[in-house]
C-alpha positions, 0 to 999 in steps of 0.5 A, spaced: 499 499 499 506 505 501 509 503 495 504 504 491 502 511 495 509 513 493 509 510 486 503 515 484 504 521 488 512 519 483 509 521 478 505 526 480 512 529 481 510 534 484 505 535 492 502 539 495 504 539 504 502 543 508 495 545 508 496 545 499 500 552 501 507 550 499 507 545 493 514 539 493 517 537 488 520 530 489 525 530 484 528 537 484 528 536 491 524 544 493 518 547 495 516 553 493 509 556 497 503 555 493 500 562 495 505 569 495 513 570 494 518 568 498 524 564 496 525 557 493 528 552 500 531 545 499 527 539 501 531 532 504 528 526 506 531 523 511 531 518 517 537 521 521 538 527 525 544 530 528 544 536 533 549 540 535 552 544 542 552 550 538 546 547 534 539 544 539 535 544 534 536 537 530 537 538 523 537 532 518 542 529 515 544 528 508 541 522 502 549 520 502 549 520 509 542 518 511 544 512 505 550 510 509 547 509 517 541 506 516 546 500 511 549 500 518 543 500 523 541 494 518 548 490 519 547 492 525 540 489 526 542 482 523 548 480 526 546 483 533 553 489 534 
């Protein structure tokens, strides 16, 4: 079901988010406002986040690092390290 949902959205490439206030381009990884003028923002898909003492707010890792962390996590779960 989730794969079908995701594949339907990828075919569209652009989906509405935040109550239809923003359009997200899944291919370009950008978000633009639908009703007002503001700079386009970049988005990331990530399962892993980090924070630093100087930046207590959580921020997502870049997609490459996220993929590496997923492989490591999968390995640890499989072999129990």
